N, C-alpha and C positions, 0 to 999 in steps of 0.2 A: 807723419799723423796730423798735419792742420786739414789735410783733407777724411783724413778717417771723421775728423768732430764737426757731423753733420750740422750746420745751421738754418734754423728757419728763421721765417716772420710770421707774427699772426696779429693781425689789428684789436689788438682789447691793450690798454691801461692801465696800470697800476693801482686805481682806483679801483676798478673793479674787481682784480683778483685781491683786492684789499678786502671787499666786501663779499664776496665766494667768502673768503678765510672763516669771517664770523658769523656769516649764514651758516656755515658747518657749523662751528663750535656751537650755537645757540640753537641747534635744531632738536627735537625730541625733549627742550625740555620748559617744564609748568611751572615749576617754581624752582628755585634757587636759592637756599640758603647761608648763608655768610656771615662766619664770626672768626672774627680775624683781631689779637691783639698784640701788644707790641711785648710783654710774659709769654709763657711757652704753654704754647696749648697740649694738653698730657697726649700722646700716643700710645695707641695701647700697641704692642707689636711682640715676638716672642724674640728671644736672644738666639736659640738656634732659628736659622735662616733656612736651611736644609731645602726645602720645599721647592726654596726659587729655579735649582738646578734639580728637580725632581718633576722629570712631567707627570707623574700620574699624581703630586698634588700640590700641584699648582693648578686653579682653577684658570686664573686670568691672567693674560698674560698684554699690559702695556705698554707704551710705547711714550717716550718720553720727549721733549723737545725747551726747553730756553732759549728767549726772544731779548732783547734789551731794546726797550721800549726809544730810554732816556734816560738820561744820567743819573734819576731817579729814582728809575722803577724796573725793574724784567718783566716777563710775563711767562706762565710757567703752561707749555702746552701738554696733555693729557692724551691719546689714543688710547680709546676702550674698544673692544669686539663685543660688540651686545647680545651676539648667538654665546656668550661665555658666560653670560649673567642667568641670573636664575631670576625669572617672572613669577606671580602668581597675582590674584584676586582678593586679596587679603588688605583692601584698601575701602576707604569710603565709599569711592566713586563704583569699585564692583569693574576695571578695568584690568586686563593684562598690566604688571608693572613691576618695573626693578629698582634699587634703589642704588644709585653708584656715592661713595663717600670719602671724599679726598681728603686723608689730614696731610700737612708740614711744618716744618720745621726748618730756619733757613736760619746757621751760626754762621755769623762772621767773624773770618779766621784770620783778617788783619788785626782786629784786636783782640785775639786769643779765645777763638771760640766764643762767643759769645753769644745767646739766641737774641737777633734782633727783629725778628716775623714771626708767625704762628697764624698757626689757625686751622678751619673746615671747613669744607665745602660740600653740600648734599647736594645731590640730580637727580629727582623719580628722572625713569624713562621710562615711555610708554609705549606699549607694543606699536603701535598705530603708527609709530613717526618711528621706528628703527629704520638704518638702515646701515648698511655693511660697518662703518664707525661710525664712530662718536667719538667728539673731539669736545675736551674742557679745556679751560683756561682760568689761569689767577693768578692776579697781580702781585708783585712780590716786590718787597722795598729794598732794593738792593741798590748804592750807590755806586758811583762810578770812579774807579781807581783802588776798588776792593777786591777780593777775594772770597765768593763764599761756599760753604757745602750745604746743601738743600735735602735735606731727609723727608722723604715722600709715602707716602703710605696710601694704595688705593685699596678700597675695601667694597666687596662686595656685600651689598649690609642684611640682604634675605637669607644667602647661604648661609654668612658669617666667616667667609670666605675673603685673605690679605694679602698682600706682596708688598713688600717693600722693598726700595732704593735710596742710594744717594748720590747726589747730580753735583759738580762740579759749578758753579757760577761765578766764571771771572769777566771780572768789568774792568781790567787793567789796561786792556789792548782795545781799541776800535776794531783792530784787524782779522779778531780771531771769527770762531763756528759762530757763534751766537750772536752773531750780528746781520748774521744772512735768514734769508727764509726761501725754502724750497721748494718749490708748485708744481705738480704733476700735470704737463700740459694735456690729457688729455682726458684726465677729471675734472682736474680744476684743484685737489685736494692738495693740504698741506704732506711733504712729505718730509717721514721721519726718522727710515730707514735710511742710512750712510752705502747701504750693498744694493746696488745696481744690476742688471741686466740690458742688456742692448738692446731690448725695445724699447726702454724710457728712455720718456723725453719730460728734459727740467728746463725750468725756468729757474736760474739764479738769479736774486733780489736784494740788491743793497738800497732800504730805501732809507735809512739814517742819513745820507748826504748826498748830494749829487758827483757823480763821478762818468767819467768814460771812456775805462778799461777794464776789461779783467785777463786778468793774468792767472795761464793753466799752468800747472804742472803734472811732468805724466815721470811715475815709477815703476819699471819693470817688476815684475814678483822674483824676486832674490832670495826670499825666505829660506833659511836653513832650518831641520828637522831638532827637534832640539832634545837635547842628550838627555837616558837615564836618569831620572831623581838620586840616585847613586853618585854619581859625580860630581865633581865639585866646580868645576868651568862652568860657569854661567853662560844662558844664551845668548848672541850676540845681537848685538840692535840692529835695524834700521841704518841703512845709508841713506842719507839727507842730501845728496845731491842727485840731481832728477835725468833722469835720461832723454828728456827732450820739454823743450819751454815755450811759447807762444803766448801772442795776445789777441786775445780778440776787441771790438767795439760794445761796451757795456750798453743796452736797450734793454727795457721789461718788455720788451717782445722776444726776443731771443731763445733762443731754445738750442736746450742742447744733448748731446745722446754721447756713450759713453761706446764705444765697439767694442771694445782691446780692452786685453785682459791688465791689467794692473793696478792700480793706487794712481786717485788723481786730487789733485788741488788746486783751488779755485780761488783768489782772488781779488783782495787791490790794490796792490803795490808788487812791484818787480823784485821789490831787494828783501819783502819780510818774508820768511818761512812760516805765514799764518793764512788763513781760510777757511774754509770748508770742504769735507773731504768723503770723493766715495771713491768705493772701490768693486772690481767688477770682477768676479772669480770663476764664471761658468755660468753654462745656462739653466742646468739643472741646481744650482746652489739654491740652501743646505744641502741638498740628498747628494748619494756619489752612488748614479746611473751605469755608467761606462766601466768595459773592464778593468780599463787605463789608470780610472780614477778610484775604482774599487783597489789596486794593487799597493798606491804612494801611501794610503794609512798603515799597509801588514808592514813597515819599517819598524816599528812598537813589536816585531813579534819576531821578525824575522831578519835571519843576516843580513847585508848587503849584496852578500852573493847570493843570496835566495832572490832579493829583491830584483838583481838584476835580471837573475833567468828568467823570471817571470814576465819582464818588461820585452824582453830582448823575446818571448814565446810566439810564436805565427799563430799562437789561436788562445790567446790572454784571457776569455772566460774560461774554458775548460783549466786553462793552470790557476785559476784562483781557486774554482773549486777542486783542482789536485791537492791544493796548498791547505785546504780544510778538511781535506776526506784525510789526507795524512797522520791531520790530528785525531780522527776518530773512523774506524770502521760503518759507523751508521750512518746514511744518506740521512736521516730524519733527526741526527746530533744536530750531525754537520749544518743543515743546514739552521739550523735552530743557533746557534754558534755564529755563523753569518748572518742572522738577523739580527742579532742581541749588537753585535760587534758594530753594525754601520747604522742600527740606529743610534748607540749612540757618538758614532761620525756625525751623523746628524749636527744631532744634539749640539756637540762639540762644537762645530760651524754656527748654530742657529748663537749659542751661549756668549761665544769667546772669540767673534770673529773681532778681527781690526784693523791694522794693515795686514794682517795675509789670512788667511783662513784660520777659523778656531782650533780642527785638530793638527795641525801645526804648531799652534802654542804651548806652554810649561802646564796648564791648564787642562787644556786638551788632553795632552798626554794624559795627567792622571786623572782623567774623567773618562779618557778611554777603555785605557787599559783596570782602574780599578771600580769604575761606577760611579754614581752618583755620591759622592760623601754623607754621612750618616749625619758630621752636625757643620753647621756653617756659620760659623762667624764674623764679621765683617763691618767696616765702615768707611770712610771714604779713601783711608790710603792704603788699606791691604785686605787679607782673606787669610782667614784659617779654616781648614779643613780637617776633620778628625775621620777616620774609618776606621766601623765598630763600635759595637753599643758598650753603654758603661760597665756592664755585666761579663761583657765578653773579655778574653789576653788572647795575645796582644791586644792592641787597640797601634796604630800608624797617625801621622797629622803631617800637616804638609802647610807653608806661611807664602803667599804669594803678596808681593809690594810694586804697588804702582808705582807705573817708570812716567815721566813724566816726556810724552809724545805730542810734539805739533800734527799729528793725522789723529789719533783716535784717544779715547775718555776712556780704551774698553782694554790698556793693555797695562797683564800684569805678569810679572817675573816672577820663577821660583825661587825662594831664600834655600840653599844650598850649604850645607855644614857637615861633616865628618860625624857628628851624633845622631844625625836624624835615621832615624830606621825607615827604609824605602819597603822591605819585602818584592823590591823589582824582581832579584828572579826567581823566585816561587813564582809571585804573578803571573809570569811568560811562562813559564813552566807549567802552567794550571792552562795556560789556555793553549798550548802545544800540545797539551795531551789529554787539550776535547774536552775541557770543562774551562766554566767561567770562573776566575780568585774572586772566594770567600772570605773574608778573615774570620767571620764569627766562622768556620768550620774549625779555624786551625785554636790547638792548642797550645799552649807553652809549660 
C-alpha cells in the first residue's frame, strides 16, 4: 500500500492555501447581513423533511463542514451550487441576483440541549460573480470539551425553498475530523465530500499545532448486505482492525491519492482511531454502470442462487436484461423498471454512503425497494420514515438510529422488532411481477 499512495511535492505555503480559502468563501458577496444572538433565532422549517430524500422536491443540495478554529470558536462552511439558485432582476440595481439565507441554531448537548448560539446570514449572489461553487462561512460559539448539535437551514430566498440538516459539532477531541482542512490540489478549493475517486489529489492540513507525521489506516470493503427488515437480527458493524497502516512525514505541501477501493483514515496519532476519513467506491460512484455493478444491488429482489448465476454468466449484460424481462414480457416496461431501480440505487449511494456504499446500508435497502418516503422526521440521533399518505390504508414506518462510528456521521441502523409491519414480501413480489411497489394502491 505504501507504493500505491502517491505523495507529491509542490512549492506553496500553508498561508497561501488559507488565503485561497478566504477568497473562495467571500467571492461573489456584495453585502452580508449577520444577525446573531445568544437566544434562539426562529428557524422556519417543515416537520416533514421528506423532501431531502426526494430528488424531485429538493431544489438545492448544499454540502457542509465544521472546522474548529480554537478553543472558543468553530466555523461552519456551507457550499452551495449557484446553478441551483433562482436569479432575477427584481432588485434596485436591476442586475441578475440570487439571495441565499443561512439560518442556524447551536444546541449544547453537554449541559442538556440548551441553545447557546443562533443567527441568520443573508448572501446576495450576483450572476456576474458566479462560479461553479459558492462557499459561505459562519463563526459559531463552540467551547472546548463540549459536544453540540448544529441545526442549519439553507434557503433559496427568491424561490422560497429550503433544506434542513443536523450536524454534530464535537469539541471533545483535537484528533477528530473537524480539526482538519482538506484542499483539492488541482483547484485549490476546500473539499467537503468524503467520497473520493482515484484521480483526486488532496492536501491534508492540520493547522492547529505543529505535527511531523500523518498516520494512515486502510480498511478493505468487507461490508455485508443487510437482511430484509422483517428479520430481527440487526446488520453487523464494521471491523475496526485496519488491513494495513503506515505513516508519512507531514507537510503542508504533501499530496495524497487513494487509488485502491476501500476506506482510508488519516490521523495525527498512531494510537487513536480518530482522524478524517475518505472512501473510494469506484470510478462511476454513485452511479452503477457496468453489468457487474448492476447485478449486486439485485440482492434485494433475487435469491442468492440467482445472484450467483448472474455473476457467473459469461454475458452479464444480457443476464441483467433477462432478469428484468422475466418480470415482464414488455420490453419498454422492463426498461422503465431498470431506470427506476437503478436511479434509486444512485440516490441511495448519494444520500446514505458511509463507510460502505449507500445501497448496502439499511436506509439504502428501504429506499431502493420502497422508494422515497412520504414523511421523514429526524433529529441528530434518529430518523423515522413513513410510507403511505394519511388518508391511505395501510401505512408502514421504519425507524433508524445513528451509530457512533469513528469514520462517518452518516451511519444509521434500522430498529428491528417483531411488531413492525414491513410488507417486504409484497414489495419484492410486486417488483418481480413487473411493477414498482406502491403502498397507496394497497387496501386492507
